[in-house]
N, C-alpha and C positions, 0 to 999 in steps of 0.2 A: 211185164211192162216192156215197151219198145226199147230196142237197143240204143236208139238215138232220139234225143229231144232237140228239136230245132227251135231256137228262140229268135224271132225276127222283130227287130225294132231297136231304138236307141234311148228308150226311157229308162234311166238308171235304176229306179226303184223296181219297176216291173221286170226288168232283166234280172236283177238280183234275186227277186222273189222266185222267178222261174227256175233259176239255177238252184236255189235253196230247196225248192220243192222236189226237183229231180234228185238231189242228193238224199233227201229224206225218203223218197220212194225207193231209192237203191238200198238204203239201210233196212227198210221194211222188207224188201224182196229177199235180201241176203240174210236177214235175221241177226244183224250185228253191225259193227263199225265198218266203215268203208274208207279206203285210201282215196283222197281227192288230189288230182293234179290239174293245175290251171296253166294253160299255155296260149301263146299267140299263134294264129295260123301262119303268119308270115315267117315265123321262126321255126316252124315245125317241118320235119322231114318224114317221109314215108316210113323209114326204119324206126324212127323215134315213136311214131304213132303206133306202129305194130308192137313195139315193146310195151308201150303204155297200156294197150288194150289186150295184151296177152293174159291168160288166166294166171292167177296167183298160185304158187306151189302149195300154199296153205288154205286155198279156197276162200280167201278174203275177197270182199267186193271191191270193185274199183270204179271210180268216176273220173272221167277225163273231160275237162271243160276246155273247149277250143274257142277262143274269142277272135273277133275280127275275121270272120270266115269270108268276107268279101275280098280278102287278100290271098285266098287259097289258090294255089296253082292247080293244073289239071290232075296231077298225080295225087295230090292231097284230096281233091274233090272226089276222085274215084275211090280212094281208100275210105273216106268217110261214108260214101254211098254203100260200099261193100259192108262196112260195119253196121249200117242201118238195116241191111237185109238179113243180119244174123239173128239168132234167138238166144244169144248168150246173156243169161240173167246176171252173171257175175260181173259183167263189164257194161257200164253205162256211159254213153258219150253225149255230152251236151254241147251243141254247136251254136254259137251266138253270131248272128249276122245283123248288122245295123239297119238293114232295109235299103231301098234304093236300087238303082240299076246296076251298080258295080258288083261284080261277083254274083249276079243273079243265077248263073248256071248251077252253083253249088246248092242254092235253095231248091231249085227244080229237081236236081238229082236226088237230094235227100227226101223231098216230098214223094217222088216216084218210088223211092226205095222203102217207103213206109214209115218215115220218121214222124214222131209226134210233134206237131207244130204248135208253138205258143207265140201269140202276137203280143208285142210290147211296144206299140207305137208311141211316139212323143205326144205328151199331153200338152197341147199348144194353146188352146183357147179357154176362155172363162167357162164356156159351156162344157167343155171336156172336163175341166176340174170339178164343176158341179156334178157331173155324172159320176166322176171318180168318187166324190164324197158320198153320194147316194149309194154307190156300190159297196164302199167300205163299211158304211153303217149297216147295210144289209148283211154283209159277210160277218160282221160282229154280232149279228143276231137282233138288230133293231131296225127301225124305220125313222125317217127324218122328214119334217115338213119342208115344203119348197122354199119358203122364206128363210127358214133356218139354214138350209143349204147355201143360199145366196150370202147370208150374213157370215157363215163360217168361212167361206172362200174369201170374202172381203177381209175377214180378220186375219187369216193365216197367210194368204198370198199364193205364190206359185210353188212353194216347197211341198212336194207330194209326201215326203216322209212326215213332215209336221202335220199335214192334213190327215194322214192315216192315223197318226198317234192321237190327234184330237178326236177323231171319230170313235176310236176304241175307248178312249177315256170317257167320252160323253155317254156311250151306251153302258159302260161299266158303272158309272156313277149315278146316272139319272134314270136308268132303265131302258126298256126297248123302244119307247116313243120319245124321240128328241124333238123339241120345239124351239121356237125362236127365243123364248125366255131363257132356256137352258144355255143356248149359245151366248146370249148377252151376259148371263151370270158368270160364265167361265172365261169369256174372252173380251169382256167389256173394255178392259184397259187397252186392248189392241183394236178391236173392231169399232169401238165407238169414240175413239179419240182422233177421228179424222173429220175434215170438213164435210165430206159427203155423208158421213153417218149423222152428223148434226142436221144437215139438210134433209135427209130422209125422214127423220123424226118430225121435222118442221112441216114438210108438205103432207105428212099423214095427219096433221092437226093435233098432235100430242105435245102440248106446250110443256108439260112437266118433264117428259122424257127428253124433249129437245134441249131444254135448259140444263138438265143433268148431264146430257152428252156434251153440251157446250163447255161445262165446267171441266169435264175430263179432257176435252180438246185443249183448253187453255192451260190446264195443269201439265200437259205433256208437251207444251211448246208449239201448238198449232197457231199460226199467225191469223189474226182476224180477217185479213184479206182473203185467205183461203175459205173462210166461212161464207163470205159474200159471194165469192166465185162459185162455190158449190151450190148455194141457194139459187143463184142465177141459172146455173146449168140445169138443175132439177126443174125449175119453172119453164125453162126453154124446152126441155124434153117433154114436159106435160103439154105444152102448147103445140109442139110438132106432132106428137102422137094423137092428140085430140083432133087436129086438123086433118090428119090422114084418114080418119073415119075407122069403121070397123074392119077387122082383118086379123088373121093369125100373126103372131110375132114373127114367125119364120117368113111369111109372105111380105111383111112390111119392112123387114130388116134391110133388104136391098135398096128400095126406094128412099128410105129414111137415113141410110148409112149408119145404122145402129145395130148392136148385137141384139138378138132376140130376147135375152134375159132383161135387158134394159127396157125394151118396149113392153114386155110382159108386166114389169113392175109399174111402169107409167100408166098402163091401162088400169091397173088396180087403183092408182092414185086418182085417176080421172073421175071416179065415182064421187069424190069429195070436192071437186072443183067445177066452178061455173065461170064463164068468160069474164064477168065483171070482177069477180074475186081474184082471178088470175092477173088481170090488169092492175088491180090495187097492190097485189103482192109484188109484181115486177117493179112498180113505182117505189114501193117501200125498200126494196133491195137496192135500187139505183141510188136512192137517197142515202142509205147506209153506206154504200160503196164509196160515195163521195166523201162521207165523213171519215171513213176508215183511211182513205188515201190523202187526207190532209185538210179537208174542209171543216172537220170537227176537232174537238179537243181530246176525245177519248175513243180510240178505235175499238176497244173491247165493248164499251157501252153501245156504240153504233151497231156492232155485230149482234149483240144481244137484242137490241131493239128490232133488228131485221128478223131475227129468229122468231120473236114473239109475234111480230106483224104477220109473217108468213103462216105460222101455225094458226093464228086467229082467222086468217082468210080461208083456210081449208074448211070445207063444209059450210061456209057461210051462205 
């Protein structure tokens, strides 16, 4: 294995995994336990690094994790590069750099010296998280439907550790093929207790699922006004995507100012919607919204009426 593993990026979970894998690889290479030292580059001296990377008198393996490599001075950078050029299997150096322009020299030096590079970029967008989920399920030995990916990300949110745990749990419990129903069964209390989850079922024309989801939403404290807002947003998205005509989600994302995943989902909904039905649904939601905001006596009933009306218009 290489003497140095260079981890570039600042996504905490991916960095932690890269470090853990390097430690495991060192254990395998040395055939036993290893001593792990974790230090900050800004606080490290050349002499300290030399001591940490010197062979053990007892032949035990060593792993030195140097974090914040963008703060490395020229002397430390040179020392790290020298270690990367060695073939010492008893000492493994893991250098973590957050990416970006600062301290880029150490990245280039280590790459040129033959360090093994692991990229750990920040997972910033919904699409990135969806790809992360697909990759996690695949690594766990399964596959997952596109709609199930979208629902799982909507359910869990931005926490990659929770997403990863959910992926492993689903594959372990339901088998290698994960579908939308499985995600709903495991995460209904989270994924479907939101206004947009209710609206999604409604524009799909599934009255029963929409009303069941609405009950979950109300039970978990979702305000009726959020239901009408989500219904209106979904209908507006359907109208905009329909008016844009045919095209790939990626190509339409810029002109429409929407993420590709939202356009892709709306294009699927469009198969069930005709212009007159869309107009009727918009009117029903507008009426319900007025009732929710004071024109009626029962906000929850107004929201339920809107859900039923929208679901009834789909496919009409």
